[in-house]
C-alpha positions in Angstrom: 4.4 12.9 59.4 2.9 14.6 55.4 0.9 11.3 55.0 -0.9 11.0 51.0 -4.1 11.5 53.3 -2.7 15.3 54.2 -2.1 15.8 50.6 -5.7 14.9 49.2 -7.3 16.8 52.6 -4.9 19.9 50.9 -5.8 19.9 47.5 -9.2 19.3 48.1 -9.4 22.6 50.6 -7.8 25.2 48.7 -10.0 23.3 45.5 -12.4 25.4 47.8 -11.6 27.4 49.8 -13.2 31.3 49.2 -9.7 32.9 50.2 -7.8 31.4 46.8 -11.7 30.9 44.4 -11.6 35.3 45.2 -8.6 35.5 43.0 -9.9 32.3 40.1 -13.3 34.1 39.2 -14.5 35.4 36.8 -14.9 39.6 36.8 -12.3 39.4 39.1 -10.1 37.2 37.4 -6.5 38.6 37.4 -2.9 37.6 37.4 -2.9 36.9 41.3 -4.8 33.1 39.9 -2.3 31.6 38.2 0.6 32.9 40.2 -0.5 31.2 43.3 -0.3 28.6 41.9 3.0 29.5 40.6 4.0 30.1 44.3 3.2 26.7 45.4 5.2 25.2 42.4 8.2 27.1 43.6 8.1 25.7 47.4 7.2 22.4 46.1 10.0 21.9 44.2 12.6 23.5 46.6 11.3 21.2 49.5 12.0 18.3 47.0 15.3 20.1 46.0 16.3 20.4 49.7 15.3 16.8 50.8 17.0 15.6 47.7 19.8 17.9 47.3 19.0 17.9 43.5 20.4 20.9 41.6 17.5 19.6 39.3 14.9 20.4 41.5 16.4 23.3 41.6 16.9 24.3 38.6 13.4 23.2 38.3 12.3 25.7 41.6 14.2 28.4 39.1 12.3 28.2 36.7 9.3 28.3 38.1 10.2 30.6 40.2 11.4 33.3 36.8 7.9 32.3 35.9 6.3 33.9 38.8 8.3 36.1 38.8 6.8 37.3 35.2 3.5 37.0 36.3 2.8 38.9 40.1 5.1 42.1 41.7 4.3 39.6 45.1 7.4 38.1 43.8 9.5 39.4 46.5 7.8 37.5 48.8 9.9 34.0 47.2 12.7 36.1 46.7 12.8 36.4 50.5 11.4 32.9 51.6 13.7 30.3 50.4 16.6 32.2 51.5 15.1 33.1 55.4 14.7 29.3 55.0 18.9 28.6 54.4 19.7 31.1 56.6 17.4 29.9 59.9 18.8 26.3 58.6 22.0 27.8 59.1 21.1 28.8 62.9 19.8 25.9 63.4 22.9 24.0 62.9 21.8 21.8 59.4 23.6 23.1 57.1 25.0 20.4 54.4 25.8 19.7 50.6 22.5 18.7 50.6 21.7 23.2 51.2 24.3 24.0 49.5 23.3 22.2 45.8 19.4 23.2 46.1 20.3 27.1 47.6 22.9 27.6 45.3 20.6 25.8 42.2 18.4 28.4 42.8 19.5 31.6 43.4 21.8 31.5 40.7 19.2 30.1 37.5 16.4 32.2 39.7 17.8 35.0 39.5 18.9 35.4 36.2 15.5 33.6 34.7 13.9 37.0 37.0 16.0 39.6 34.8 15.0 38.7 31.7 11.4 39.9 32.4 11.6 43.1 31.1 10.3 45.4 33.5 12.5 43.5 36.7 16.0 43.4 34.6 19.1 44.3 37.4 15.7 45.1 40.5 17.4 41.7 41.9 20.5 42.8 42.1 20.4 46.9 42.5 17.2 46.8 45.3 17.2 46.2 49.7 14.3 43.2 48.7 16.8 41.3 46.7 19.7 42.0 49.2 19.1 39.0 51.5 18.8 36.6 48.7 21.8 37.7 48.2 23.5 38.2 51.6 21.9 34.4 51.9 24.2 33.7 48.2 27.1 34.9 50.0 27.0 33.3 53.7 26.4 30.0 52.2 29.2 29.7 50.0 31.1 31.0 53.2 29.8 28.3 55.3 31.0 25.8 52.3 34.5 27.4 52.6 34.5 27.2 56.2 33.7 23.1 56.1 36.3 22.7 53.1 38.9 24.2 55.5 37.8 22.3 58.1 38.9 18.8 56.9 42.7 20.8 55.7 43.6 23.4 58.9 44.3 21.4 62.5 41.9 22.6 65.3 43.8 25.3 66.6 44.8 27.4 63.6 41.0 26.2 62.3 39.4 28.7 65.2 41.7 31.3 64.8 41.7 31.2 61.1 37.9 31.4 60.9 37.1 34.8 63.5 39.2 36.7 61.2 38.1 35.3 58.2 34.1 36.1 59.6 35.5 39.1 60.6 36.8 40.6 57.2 34.7 39.2 54.9 31.0 40.5 57.8 33.6 43.7 57.7 33.8 44.6 54.2 29.8 43.2 53.4 28.3 45.6 55.3 30.9 48.6 53.4 30.1 47.7 50.0 26.4 47.9 51.2 26.6 51.2 52.4 28.3 52.5 50.0 26.5 51.0 47.2 23.0 52.5 48.6 24.2 55.9 49.5 25.9 55.8 45.8 22.0 55.0 44.4 23.7 51.9 43.3 21.2 49.8 45.4 17.9 51.2 45.9 16.6 51.8 49.2 13.0 49.9 50.6 10.3 51.3 49.2 7.5 52.2 50.4 5.4 49.3 50.3 8.0 47.5 52.4 7.2 50.7 55.1 3.7 49.9 55.3 3.7 46.3 55.7 5.9 47.3 58.6 3.7 50.3 59.4 0.0 50.2 59.1 -0.1 54.3 59.1 3.0 54.9 56.3 0.6 54.5 53.8 -1.5 56.6 54.5 0.4 59.9 55.7 3.3 59.2 53.0 1.7 57.3 50.1 -1.8 58.0 50.0 -2.5 56.5 46.6 -1.2 52.8 48.3 -3.5 53.6 51.3 -7.2 54.0 49.1 -7.0 50.8 47.2 -9.4 49.1 49.8 -7.5 45.8 49.9 -4.4 47.3 51.0 -5.7 48.0 54.3 -5.9 46.2 57.3 -7.8 42.4 57.8 -10.6 42.7 59.8 -11.3 39.2 61.7 -14.4 38.5 60.4 -12.8 38.0 57.0 -10.9 35.4 58.2 -13.7 32.7 59.2 -15.2 34.6 55.9 -12.6 33.2 53.6 -10.9 30.3 55.2 -14.1 29.1 56.9 -12.7 25.9 59.6 -9.5 26.4 59.2 -8.1 29.1 60.9 -8.9 26.8 63.7 -7.8 24.5 62.9 -4.2 26.0 61.6 -2.5 26.7 65.0 -3.0 23.0 65.6 -1.1 21.5 61.7 1.7 24.5 63.4 2.1 22.3 66.4 2.5 19.2 64.6 5.2 21.1 61.7 7.4 22.0 65.7 7.1 18.2 67.1 8.6 17.0 63.5 10.6 19.7 62.6 12.7 18.4 59.7 13.9 21.0 57.2 10.5 20.5 55.1 9.0 21.9 58.6 11.0 24.6 59.5 10.0 25.8 55.7 6.3 25.5 57.4 6.6 27.0 60.2 8.2 30.3 58.6 5.6 30.6 56.2 2.8 30.4 58.5 4.3 33.1 60.3 4.9 35.6 58.7 1.9 35.2 55.9 -1.0 35.4 58.5 1.2 38.5 60.1 1.4 39.6 56.3 -2.2 39.3 55.6 -3.5 41.3 58.9 -1.9 44.4 57.9 -2.7 44.1 54.5 -6.8 42.2 52.8 -5.3 40.9 49.8 -2.6 39.1 51.1 -5.1 36.7 53.0 -4.3 35.4 49.2 -1.0 34.5 50.3 -1.8 32.8 53.3 -4.6 31.1 52.4 -2.1 28.0 51.3 -0.2 27.4 53.8 -3.3 27.5 56.0 -4.8 25.2 53.9 -1.7 22.6 54.1 -1.4 23.0 57.9 -4.9 22.0 58.5 -4.8 19.2 56.2 -2.0 18.0 58.6 -3.4 18.5 61.1 -7.2 16.7 60.6 -5.5 14.0 58.3 -3.6 13.5 61.6 -6.0 13.1 63.7 -8.9 11.2 61.2 -5.7 8.0 61.3 -5.3 8.1 64.6 -8.7 7.5 65.3 -10.0 5.4 62.5 -7.7 3.6 62.7 -5.3 2.8 65.8 -2.8 1.1 66.6 -3.6 -1.3 69.0 -1.8 -4.3 70.6 -3.6 -7.6 71.2 -3.6 -9.4 74.4 -0.3 -11.4 73.1 2.2 -8.5 72.9 0.3 -7.2 76.2 1.4 -10.6 78.5 5.1 -10.5 76.8 5.6 -6.9 77.4 4.3 -8.3 80.9 6.9 -11.1 80.6 9.8 -9.1 79.8 9.0 -6.6 82.7 9.1 -9.9 84.8 6.4 -7.8 86.6 6.3 -8.3 90.8 3.4 -10.0 92.8 1.8 -7.0 94.0 1.5 -5.2 90.6 0.1 -8.6 88.8 -2.5 -8.1 91.8 -3.3 -5.0 90.9 -3.4 -5.2 87.9 -6.1 -8.4 88.4 -8.1 -5.7 90.6 -7.7 -2.5 88.5 -11.5 -1.7 86.6 -12.9 -2.2 83.0 -12.3 1.1 82.2 -8.8 2.7 82.0 -7.7 5.5 80.1 -4.4 4.1 78.7 -5.7 4.9 75.1 -5.4 1.2 73.6 -8.0 -1.9 73.0 -7.0 -4.8 74.7 -8.8 -8.1 73.5 -12.0 -8.6 75.9 -12.4 -4.1 76.2 -11.7 -1.5 75.0 -10.5 1.3 77.1 -9.9 4.9 77.2 -10.3 7.9 74.6 -9.9 4.8 71.9 -13.8 2.7 72.3 -15.9 2.7 69.6 -18.3 5.6 71.2 -15.1 7.8 71.3 -14.1 7.0 68.1 -17.4 7.7 66.7 -18.2 10.9 67.6 -14.7 12.4 66.9 -15.2 10.9 63.0 -18.4 12.0 63.0 -18.0 15.8 64.1 -15.3 15.8 62.0 -17.2 14.6 59.1 -20.2 17.5 60.4 -17.7 20.3 60.5 -16.2 19.1 57.0 -19.6 19.3 55.4 -20.2 22.3 56.7 -17.2 23.9 55.3 -18.2 22.7 52.2 -21.7 24.4 52.6 -20.0 27.6 53.7 -17.2 28.0 50.6 -20.2 27.0 48.0 -22.5 29.6 49.8 -19.4 32.1 49.9 -18.1 31.4 46.5 -21.8 32.0 45.3 -23.5 35.5 46.8 -19.4 37.0 47.0 -17.0 35.2 44.6 -19.3 34.7 41.6 -20.5 38.3 40.4 -18.1 39.6 37.8 -17.0 43.4 38.7 -18.3 45.1 36.0 -22.0 43.3 36.7 -24.0 43.4 40.1 -26.1 40.6 41.3 -28.8 42.1 44.7 -31.7 40.5 46.1 -34.9 41.8 45.9 -37.7 42.4 48.5 -39.7 38.4 47.0 -36.5 36.9 47.1 -35.5 37.1 43.6 -32.3 38.4 41.9 -32.0 41.6 40.1 -29.2 42.1 37.9 -27.4 45.3 38.0 -26.1 45.9 34.6 -25.1 49.5 34.5 -21.2 49.4 33.9 -22.1 47.2 30.2 -24.2 49.6 29.5 -22.0 52.3 30.2 -18.9 51.5 28.3 -21.3 50.1 25.7 -22.2 53.3 25.5 -18.7 54.8 25.0 -17.9 52.5 22.3 -20.8 53.2 20.1 -21.4 57.1 20.8 -17.8 58.3 20.7 -14.8 58.8 18.7 -12.2 55.9 18.8 -9.4 58.7 19.1 -11.2 60.4 22.7 -9.7 60.8 25.7 -12.2 59.4 28.4 -11.2 60.6 31.6 -12.0 58.4 35.2 -10.9 57.9 38.4 -8.0 55.4 38.1 -10.0 52.0 39.3 -11.9 52.0 36.0 -9.1 52.5 33.5 -9.1 48.6 32.3 -12.7 48.5 32.1 -12.7 51.8 29.4 -9.7 50.4 27.5 -11.2 46.5 27.7 -14.7 46.9 27.2 -14.8 50.6 25.6 -12.0 50.5 23.9 -11.0 53.8 24.7 -7.9 56.0 25.5 -7.8 56.5 29.2 -5.7 59.2 31.7 -5.0 57.0 34.1 -5.6 53.0 34.4 -4.5 50.6 37.2 -1.0 50.5 35.5 0.1 53.8 36.1 2.8 54.3 37.7 3.4 57.7 38.2 2.1 59.2 41.0 1.7 62.8 39.0 -0.8 61.6 36.6 -3.0 60.0 39.2 -3.2 63.1 41.8 -3.2 65.6 38.3 -7.0 63.1 38.2 -8.2 64.3 41.8 -6.8 67.9 41.3 -9.0 67.7 37.9 -11.9 65.8 40.6 -11.4 68.1 43.4 -11.3 71.3 42.1 -14.3 73.6 40.7 -14.8 74.3 36.9 -12.7 77.2 36.1 -9.4 75.1 37.5 -10.5 71.9 36.4 -11.3 73.1 32.8 -8.4 73.7 31.5 -6.3 70.4 33.5 -9.2 69.0 31.3 -8.4 70.5 28.0 -4.5 70.6 28.3 -5.0 66.6 28.2 -7.4 66.8 25.3 -10.0 65.0 28.0 -13.5 64.7 25.8 -15.5 62.2 28.5 -15.6 62.0 32.5 -16.9 59.4 33.4 -18.1 59.4 38.1 -19.0 56.8 39.8 -22.4 57.3 41.2 -24.3 55.1 44.6 -27.0 57.7 45.6 -29.7 57.0 44.5 -28.9 52.5 44.1 -27.3 52.5 47.2 -24.0 51.2 45.8 -21.1 52.2 48.6 -18.3 51.7 46.0 -19.0 55.1 43.9 -15.9 57.7 43.8 -17.9 60.1 46.8 -16.3 57.8 49.3 -13.4 57.5 47.2 -13.5 61.1 46.8 -10.8 61.6 49.7 -8.0 59.8 48.8 -8.3 62.0 45.8 -8.3 65.1 47.3 -5.2 63.5 49.2 -3.1 62.6 46.6 -3.7 65.8 45.0 -2.2 67.2 47.6 0.8 66.0 48.1 1.5 67.4 44.8 -0.6 70.6 45.1 -0.9 71.3 48.5 -0.9 75.1 48.3 -3.8 74.5 45.8 -5.7 71.1 47.7 -5.5 70.8 51.4 -8.1 68.0 53.2 -9.8 69.9 55.8 -11.2 72.5 53.1 -14.0 68.9 52.3 -15.2 68.8 55.6 -17.8 70.8 57.5 -16.6 73.3 60.5 -17.2 70.2 63.0 -14.8 68.3 60.8 -17.9 65.4 59.5 -17.2 64.8 55.4 -21.3 65.9 54.3 -23.1 65.9 50.6 -25.7 67.7 52.3 -26.5 71.7 53.2 -23.6 70.9 55.9 -21.1 70.8 52.5 -18.5 73.4 52.8 -17.5 75.0 49.6 -15.3 73.9 48.2 -17.2 70.1 48.6 -19.9 71.7 46.8 -18.2 73.7 44.4 -16.0 70.1 43.0 -16.3 69.0 40.0 -16.5 65.6 41.4 -19.9 66.9 44.0 -21.6 68.5 40.4 -21.0 65.4 38.1 -22.7 62.9 40.6 -26.0 65.3 42.0 -26.5 67.0 39.2 -30.4 66.4 38.3 -30.7 64.3 41.6 -33.0 65.8 42.9 -35.7 66.2 39.9 -35.8 62.1 40.5 -37.9 62.6 43.5 -40.4 65.1 42.1 -40.2 67.9 44.6 -39.9 65.5 47.6 -36.3 65.5 49.7 -34.0 64.2 47.9 -32.2 61.3 49.6 -28.1 59.7 49.2 -28.9 56.1 50.2 -25.0 55.6 50.7 -23.8 58.6 53.0 -28.3 58.9 54.7 -28.4 62.4 53.8 -30.5 64.3 51.6 -29.7 66.9 49.2 -30.5 70.6 48.5 -32.9 70.7 45.9 -30.4 73.7 44.7 -27.1 74.2 44.9 -24.2 74.7 42.4 -24.4 71.5 40.9 -27.8 72.4 39.1 -25.1 74.3 37.0 -22.6 73.1 34.8 -21.0 75.8 32.5 -17.9 73.8 31.1 -18.8 70.3 30.7 -22.5 68.6 30.0 -24.3 65.2 30.4 -23.5 63.0 27.7 -25.1 59.9 29.2 -25.9 58.5 32.6 -26.9 55.2 32.6 -29.9 53.1 33.5 -29.8 53.3 38.1 -27.6 56.2 38.3 -24.1 54.2 38.8 -21.8 55.1 36.0 -22.3 58.9 35.0 -20.3 60.5 31.4 -19.9 63.8 31.0 -19.2 65.6 27.6 -16.0 68.5 27.6 -17.6 71.7 25.9 -14.7 73.5 23.8 -14.6 75.9 22.0 -14.7 76.5 18.5 -13.4 78.7 15.5 -16.0 81.0 15.9 -15.8 81.8 19.4 -19.0 80.0 20.5 -19.5 78.4 23.8 -18.5 81.4 25.4 -18.6 80.4 29.1 -16.4 77.5 28.3 -13.8 80.3 26.8 -14.6 82.4 29.8 -13.9 79.7 32.2 -11.0 78.7 30.9 -9.7 81.7 30.6 -9.5 82.2 34.5 -8.5 78.5 35.1 -5.5 78.8 32.7 -5.0 83.0 34.8 -5.4 81.1 38.6 -2.5 77.5 37.3 -0.6 79.9 35.6 -0.3 83.6 38.4 2.8 81.6 40.1 4.4 81.0 37.5 3.8 83.1 34.4 2.8 87.2 34.5 1.4 86.8 31.0 -2.4 86.0 30.2 -3.5 83.3 28.3 -4.7 83.2 25.5 -8.2 80.8 25.3 -7.5 77.9 23.4 -9.1 76.8 20.0 -10.7 73.4 19.1 -8.9 71.6 16.1 -11.5 71.8 12.9 -14.4 69.5 12.6 -14.2 68.6 16.7 -17.7 66.7 18.3 -20.4 69.1 20.0 
């Protein structure tokens, strides 16, 4: 069923489909760009090894799997997909030597290859995510042993021996798994695993995961936006896999079912669904076009010989002679065209699909141009006259940091911008996109959501020189830190529930407001002050309106006064704002900062130490 034309169509689809292009362009180029290629080539070589029973192709699949482990944390998907395929084939009674050779070579060599990656090491055999592959490896050895015994032991004795042996192995294996798990040798399932099956788990137990927009459930329009017509043809391709149901088709079905579910749980897993959608849609379209472009039509002589072979009766012959010229038989015979294969039907069907394919190409081109071709540090918008407007605030701010700060300066920002600051401004950050320690990220959230008395000692303790925030209220940029602020509060609350409570940042009616209705905790937070500092001045006495939240910012308030930090840089469109942390000099100047520092130290240390804290002194030669 999988013809060369289907392969050509699948390659063309995945080459332009937005679901894959989204991770393969400048600005969004990430590990997934190479990882999806490695995922597909691993699956391809696995199917090749399964069909040929070749240890060579199993080794090739293992090598690509090892490369995938080094490239992307999503390798766990492969780690469980291949064993699940083998397990389903065994349940279907399709076990054979080809499966044994392919899986054994892939698992042994692939596991050894993955353990060479520094951050993986023994995880494949010491985490619950790798137990399915290990268990399937043990199961296939058991099945192979049983097949050998079947040939050597008589039937009655074989039945008793197999039952006793299977029960014994199952009990011993389960007991070993329980003991190793409770002893801590095998790590339990991680929060990421639970979040795939319970969409509300991460929000309650792991807010750092739920705070990422890519980890939110996928909206229905996103499927059409990223896959266009392929998402409608995808089920037809799965249907054709059920029609054939060879070993490789079983794999495609399993892949399609699990990828479809996971893509609905997390937006980012649309990337995993895209390859199988392209393959299944290509199979369905190829089958349809092959059928209508070159249908198998018997000749008139073949019809006659077929009729003679059946020795049709006189009644049947009369019925055939009186039959109408048009009959839904699905064949073209001699003088007339019949059924769905007449010329007008064929032209209509082929024409419709060519039109749909043309629309698909146009859609992919448009989405790639409008949504996925702007680097994340350069924003593009349209003016009222249709001309393009480039917003370059991020690069402007990072260039300022590189040119106007010391090389050893430390910048605190939310973790989203850590990589950009390190790569483009060449400055150290408190947290970045690879920070695994949740406490570090929660510390930044605590500083941002606290008042200056609490935030200042945190900044000084971590040697922070500058604080960077993203503010979109002037331009209408919705991805700013005020919109992310509640996640900072929730993550900080997970570590310090006595100091930070989320309800304090809402109005008495439970609304998230930044105008006159904003709560005291919201107005006094460091984040609020940094974002709205001097903002009303831009409107020259007119009401200052936050264009993202459509709320009026009060002209006078806590955002007017900053005691411990001072504005150092604001980009052209006010998207990036950078504040310098004030420091006390050896002569006791900057008394406001010193006083705030003392008050904050006392508040933080009240529960643990009755001794008053002395103000920290800035080293000689520090920047003002």
